C-alpha positions, -999 to 999 in steps of 0.1 A, spaced: -217 606 445 -183 624 442 -156 605 462 -148 636 483 -184 643 489 -188 607 499 -161 609 525 -175 642 538 -209 625 542 -193 598 563 -175 624 584 -208 643 590 -224 610 602 -194 605 625 -199 640 640 -236 636 644 -233 601 660 -207 612 685 -225 645 693 -258 627 699 -243 598 719 -219 618 740 -245 644 748 -268 617 762 -239 602 781 -232 637 797 -268 639 808 -267 605 826 -232 610 841 -238 648 848 -202 654 837 -194 669 803 -162 651 796 -158 622 771 -144 591 787 -129 559 772 -160 540 783 -181 564 761 -159 557 731 -159 519 735 -196 517 742 -204 538 711 -180 515 691 -199 485 704 -234 500 696 -223 509 661 -208 475 655 -239 457 665 -261 481 646 -242 478 613 -242 439 614 -279 439 622 -286 463 593 -266 442 569 -287 411 577 -320 430 574 -312 453 545 -343 444 525 -367 451 553 -349 483 563 -348 495 526 -386 492 523 -390 511 556 -364 538 548 -371 544 511 -354 578 509 -321 565 523 -295 544 505 -292 517 532 -261 502 515 -243 536 519 -256 539 555 -241 505 563 -207 514 548 -208 548 566 -215 533 600 -189 506 593 -162 533 587 -174 554 616 -164 527 640 -129 529 626 -128 567 630 -135 563 667 -99 549 670 -89 585 664 -111 596 693 -92 572 715 -59 587 705 -74 621 712 -82 610 748 -45 600 752 -33 633 738 -55 651 763 -40 631 792 -73 613 801 -59 578 795 -24 563 799 -5 544 773 -16 510 785 -53 519 782 -46 534 748 -30 502 735 -58 481 750 -86 502 736 -71 505 701 -66 467 699 -102 462 711 -116 487 686 -97 471 658 -109 437 668 -145 449 667 -138 465 633 -125 432 620 -154 413 636 -178 436 617 -160 428 585 -163 391 590 -200 392 599 -215 417 575 -240 400 551 -224 397 517 -254 410 496 -255 441 517 -219 451 517 -187 432 508 -152 441 517 -121 418 517 -111 407 552 -75 407 541 -78 443 531 -91 452 565 -63 433 583 -37 450 561 -45 485 551 -67 496 580 -43 480 605 -14 496 587 -31 530 589 -32 526 627 4 515 630 16 544 608 -4 570 626 8 557 660 44 557 649 42 593 635 24 604 667 51 589 688 79 607 669 60 639 664 80 659 690 113 647 675 105 660 640 123 693 634 103 724 627 97 731 590 77 761 578 66 744 545 54 713 563 37 734 589 18 753 562 8 721 545 -4 707 579 -24 739 586 -42 739 553 -46 701 549 -82 700 562 -94 731 543 -77 717 512 -95 684 517 -128 703 519 -125 725 489 -102 709 464 -128 687 447 -156 712 441 -133 742 434 -111 721 412 -139 706 392 -155 741 388 -122 756 375 -115 727 352 -150 727 337 -149 765 332 -115 764 314 -125 734 292 -156 753 281 -135 784 273 -111 761 253 -81 784 260 -56 756 270 -50 720 261 -68 697 284 -36 681 295 -26 714 310 -60 724 323 -59 696 350 -30 715 367 -45 749 366 -68 746 397 -38 739 420 -27 775 429 -64 787 432 -73 757 455 -42 763 477 -51 800 481 -87 791 489 -76 765 515 -52 790 531 -80 816 532 -104 791 549 -76 783 574 -68 819 582 -104 833 583 -124 804 596 -102 777 613 -79 801 632 -109 822 645 -128 791 656 -98 776 674 -90 810 692 
């Protein structure tokens, strides 16, 4: 699977998991507002599920023949990490204070590392050192930039890049591959130059998606 399509598939799993779980939580609590307990409970459920799946991958693979269980394990594993962002979102919305934010993020990262150390090797292997370093560093960098966000001076170019960043992530792979493939088949430019040609087209497409889809949805 294409790396970008692979990350999009994980993102879709994240959306479906949170939608399903939070909707059930709303029914029980009769209150349509995501709470920190919802996020932590979902993190725990996914953590237990992915460890169990990794230790029973052979049996599950026989039962779910049409699903790549190895991919499913990795997707659930990364979904638990994505829930850290949901915790930051609760803080941004004023639903939790800074102390609860710090406590929750540390707890979620601990669960993430716990998963890494208890996944069955044949099912899925990832270096524990990598988890402690890169994933932990990602949280620290995000938290730092979030903390100084209001102190960063306004810049139109940076704002534009921020606005189109997600549409660019969605379209750059497929649109870029299509344009590169088409130009290689036409054989009108050296291949060393062809790889740069999709950039303006992809930027325009990303801006179009932002202006015509994202802005209307947000409004």
